[in-house]
N, C-alpha and C positions, 0 to 999 in steps of 0.2 A: 504493500499500500504506499502511496506516494502523496504527501501533503504539500501542496504549493502554497507557501506562506509569504506574503508581501514583505519587503524588507523593511526593517526599522528606520524610522527617520525622526529627527527631532522636531518639535512642535513648531508650527509656522508662526510668524509675527504679523500682526495687523497694525498699520500705523497711518500717519498723515498721507495724503495724496502724493506728495513730492518726495517722501522719505524712501530710503532703500539702503542696500548695502554699499558703503563708501571704502574705497581704498586709500591706503596710505603707506609709507615706507618708514623705515628706521630713522631716515634723515629728517623725517618730520617731527622727530622727539626734540623740540627745542624749548619746551616749557613755555610756549607763548600763546597757549589757547587756541591753537590751530592744528588739529581739530579741537572741539570745544572741551574734551577730557584732558587735553595735554597741558597741564598747568604745574607749577612748582608745588611740591608737596609741603603742606603746612604741618606735617607730623614730625618735623625735625627734632622736637624734644625728645622723640624716642631714639635712642642711639641706634637702634638696629635699622632705621630708616634714613635714607638719604634724601636731600632736599629734590633730587631728581627723580625720585622713585614714584611717579605717578604710575597709574595702572598699564600704560604702554610700556614703560621700562620693565615692570615686572613681567609682562607677557612676552617680552622680547629678550628676557634674560640679560638686560643691560644694567641691572642692580649690581651693587657691590657689597657682599658677594650674592649670587643668586640664592633666594631662599629655598630652604630644605622642602617646603611645600610645593614648589614649582619645579623641582628638578625634573619631574616628568612631564612638565606643561609644554605649552607651545613655544616655539623659539622663532617664530616669523611674524610678519605684520598681517594679523588676522583682519578681514573687512568688519566694519563696524556698522551699526544701524544709525542713520542719522539723515540730515537733509544734504542735498547735492552741494558739492564744493562751489562756493562763490568767488569768482575771480574778478577781483577789483584791487584797485591800489590800498584800500583800507583794510579788506578782510579777504583771506584767501583760504580760511579753514571751513571745515564742514560744521554745520550748527546740530544741535540736538532735535530729535523729534519729541516734542513736548508730551504727546499722548500716544502711546501704543500699548498693545496687550498681545497675548498668545492665543492661538487657536490650537487646541488639544488634538493630536493625531494618534496618540498611543494610550494604552490603558493606565499606564504609570510612567512616571519619569524618576531618574535618579538626581541627586544633588550631592555635591562635594563641597565642603567648606574649605577652601584651598589656602586662604590668607585674610588675616585681619592686622592692618597696619595702623588702625585707630587707637588713641588713647581712650576711646569710649567702648571698646571692644566688649567689655564686660556688661555693658547695658544695651547693646544693639540687638534687636531681634528681626530675623528675616523670615519671610513667608509668602503665601500666595492668596489672593482673594478672588472671589467671583465677581466680574464686572457687573453683573446684574445686582450684586448686594454687597458693595465694598465695606459695609460697616463690619461684617463678620470676616475676622482675620484668621488665617490658618497658619500656624507657625511652623517652621522647618527648622531652623536653627535659633538658638537664644544665647544669651550672655555667658551661660556656663560651658558652652561648646567652644572647642578651640580647633585650629587646623591639626591634623586632617580629620574631618568627621563627615561621615556618610549618611545619607538619608534617603528614603524613598517616599514620594507624595503622589496622590491621584487627583489632580485638580478637576475644575468644572470644564466644560466645553470651551469656554471663552474666559480667560483668567489673565490677571497681572500679578506682578511681584510688588512687595511693599517692604519698607525698612521702618521699624519702630524704634524710638529712643525712650527707654523706659524711665529716664531721669525726669523728662518733662511730658511724657505721653505724647510727643508728636510722631505722627505717622505720614510716610511719603511714599507716594505710588508711581508706578510706571505710566499711569495716567495722570499727569501733573495737574490736571484741573481739579483733582481731588485734594491736592496738597493743602496745609493750612495757610491761613492769612495771605500774605503777598508772595508765597513761594510758589504759586501756580506757573510762573514763568521760568521756573528752575527745574530741569530734569536731573534727578538723583541717580539715575540708572544709565549705564552704557553697555550695549550688548555687542560682543564680538562673536563671529561664526567660524568654527573650525571644522572643515571637512575632512574626516578621518579616512572615509572611503566614499565612492559614489553613491552609497545607498546609507550612510551613518554620518550624521553631523551632530556637534556638541556646540554649546554656547558657553562662553565665558562672560560672566556679568560683574562689572565693576561698579561699586556703589559709593556714593558720597553722603556722608551723614551730617554735613553742615548745611544750614540754610543759605539763601542767596544774601540775605540780610547780615548774616554772621561773617560771610566771606567778603562783604563789600568792602572795597578799598585795600584789600589784602592781595599780595601777589599770587595767591592761590586761584584767583578769578573765580570761576565756577567750581573749583574743587580739583582734586587729585584722583578721585574715583578709585582710591585704594583701600578705603577704610573697610571694605569686606569684598571678597573676590569669590565668586560661587561658579562652580563648573555644574552646567545642567546637561543631561543626557538622557537617553533612552534606558528605562529599566527593562528587565527581562521577565515579565510576568508570565504565567502559564498561557500558551497560545490556545485560542478557541478557534477551531476552523470555521469558515464561512459556511453557510447553509448549502450554497452550490457545491462546495468541495465535499461536504458530508454526502450529499446526493451521489455525487461521482464515486466516492468510495463504496457506498452501499450497493450501487448498480453493479460495480466491478465484483463485489463479494458475492452477490446473488448469481452472477454469471459463472463465477468459479465453482459455486456449488452445484449449480445446474450441469455443469461439464463433468464434474466428479460423479454425480448421480448417474448420469447417462453412460459413463465409462464402467461404472460397477454392474450396470444391467447388461 
């Protein structure tokens, strides 16, 4: 008996009309906000973090030294989700897509907490929410978790990710319009896509836990997006064959039974 199973793929992203996967190179890592996540790190008080260590440096192993958590991570410039590059004298970097969410394609997904470079790592909570009811939060990782921690989650058909700061109960969403007060114009998440094989992708999600107001006037711009780094992939739940596949198998089985019965006669 042969079961034909479609290949596993990462869930897909739904975002703004002009948003999509944007390319960049290691040469773009100039800490100048181009792309929007490429800013100087404000976590330099942590001796383990260099000022240059925004999420792009971590993903390309440009940190000094590379973190243990990312020894097996990507080492090339992965496309990121955002607005198209704007070529002008004033701005050449890609902008953030302020409102995006995910469409589930699998029964379950896997999550790996790869890195926490934020001094607030012990109070940050990461999880998912149903876009139809964002008031209900589903935690995946909490302040007590540390790299490397693995988890499996089964989200709704349309879902987003959130980061919650337990010290002030502020919650930030991939749909920034849901963010508190004046932070609706600040995207706290950047998503990178890594194609492991033609049929298997994973996402690397860099998160910024500071508000736009808290970052205003600082060299960090919109943030370094290294406060939490999550790897999202496809889990391996028990595979349930499609009805058409089951019928094909049953038909073949009945045919084999009939042939065997005829041979016996």
